[in-house]
N, C-alpha and C positions, 0 to 999 in steps of 0.2 A: 765509798766506792771500792768494793771488794775486787781484787784482781781475779781474773779467770783462774780456775784451778790450774796450778802449774803443770805443764805438760812435760813429762820426763821423756823427751824425744829420743834419748839414747835407748830407752826400753822399747819404744814403739817402732823404731826403724833402725836399720843398720847405720853405723856412724858414717859410712861412705855414701849413703843414699844421695843421689843427685850428683855425685862427683865421680861416678864410674867411668865416664868418658875421658876424664883427665888422667894424665900419667905424670910421674916424676915429681919434681920439686914443687910445682904449683899445687898439685893435688895434696901433697903432704902439708904444705903451708895453709891451704884452705881448711884441711881437717883440724889443724891447730887453732885456726881462727874460729871454727865451729865450736870447739871445746870452750874457748874463751867466751863466745856468745852465750853458750848454755850456762856457764858459771855466772856470768853477769845477770842473766835472766833469773837464776835461782836467788841471787843476792837481792835483786830488786823486789821479787815477790815476797821474800822474807821481810824486807824493810817496810813494804806496804802493809803487811799483816801486823808488824810491830806498831806502826803508826796508828792503825785502826784500833788496836787494843789500847793504846795510850789515850786516844781521843775518847773512846768509850769510858775509860776511867775518869777522865776530866769532866765528861758530860754527866755522869751518874750523880754526883753530889749536887750539881746545879738543878737537876730535875726532882730530886728527892726532898730537898729542903731549901727554903729561901736563903739566899746568900745575903748576909747583912753587910759585909765589907765590900763596898763598890770597887775598891782597888783590886781585891782578890778576884772578883768577878770579871773585871776588865782584863786582868792578866790571863785568866783561864780562857776568855774569849779570844785573845790575841794568840795564845798557844794553839787553840783549835784552828784558827784561821791559817796560821803558819803551817801546821801539820797538813791541813787540807791542800794548801798550795804545793807543798813538797810532794804529797801523795799524787796530785795531778801530774806533776813533772815526772814522777816515777812511772805512773801509768802510761804517759806518752812515750817514755823510754822503753817500756815493756812492749808497747805496740811496734815500735821501730825494730826492736830485737826480734820479735816474732816474725815480722815481715822479712828480715834478713834470713832467719832460719827457714822460713817457708821457701824463699828463693833458692836456698841451698838444696832443700829437699827436691826441688823441681829442676835442679841442674842449671839454674840461672844466676846463682851467687857469683859475684866477682865480674859480672857482665853489666856494663853501664846501661841503665834504663833509658838514657837519652840517645845514645848512638850505637848501642849494641856491641861496643868494643870491650875487650878485657880491661878491667880496672887494675891499675898498677898495684902490685903487691905491697909496696911501701905505703900507699894510700890506705889499702885495706888493713894493714897492721895498725896504722894510726887511727883509722875510723872503720872498724870492722863491720859496721852496719850501714855504711854509705851505699846508696844505690847509684851514685853518679861518679864518673871519672872527673878528674880535675877540670878539664875543658868544659864539660857540661855543667859542672857545679858553678864555675865562674860565670858561664852564660846565664844560668838560672839566677845567680845573685844580681847580675846587671839588670835583668828583666824584672826583678822584684822591687 
């Protein structure tokens, strides 16, 4: 599962895109959160690529020649399964980050998708990709 080609959003749009209407401290803090989201996105894309490369290396000997040692084969299979699970988690995180960056570029970042109220900056610092304020997140957890 190759990640989509990483988008260098800093090259494609102004860093303040979507935040023009904001002024002062909140705008500055959201710009800092945007930088953190972009850094995490880059790190995850690099991790997914590294895992794909490792899995390709593990699979190569299994396809070229018969593995006679059952234990070695089982260990390689477990490693591939673990890497696949981690890659899926990373891909899910990547989608979440992209969704937050898209909301930022549209000027909707930091606004709760449940109630349309501003999300508290402390919450955004702790969970920079959260789409919900504390109240709506708790409501969603109770309904789940």
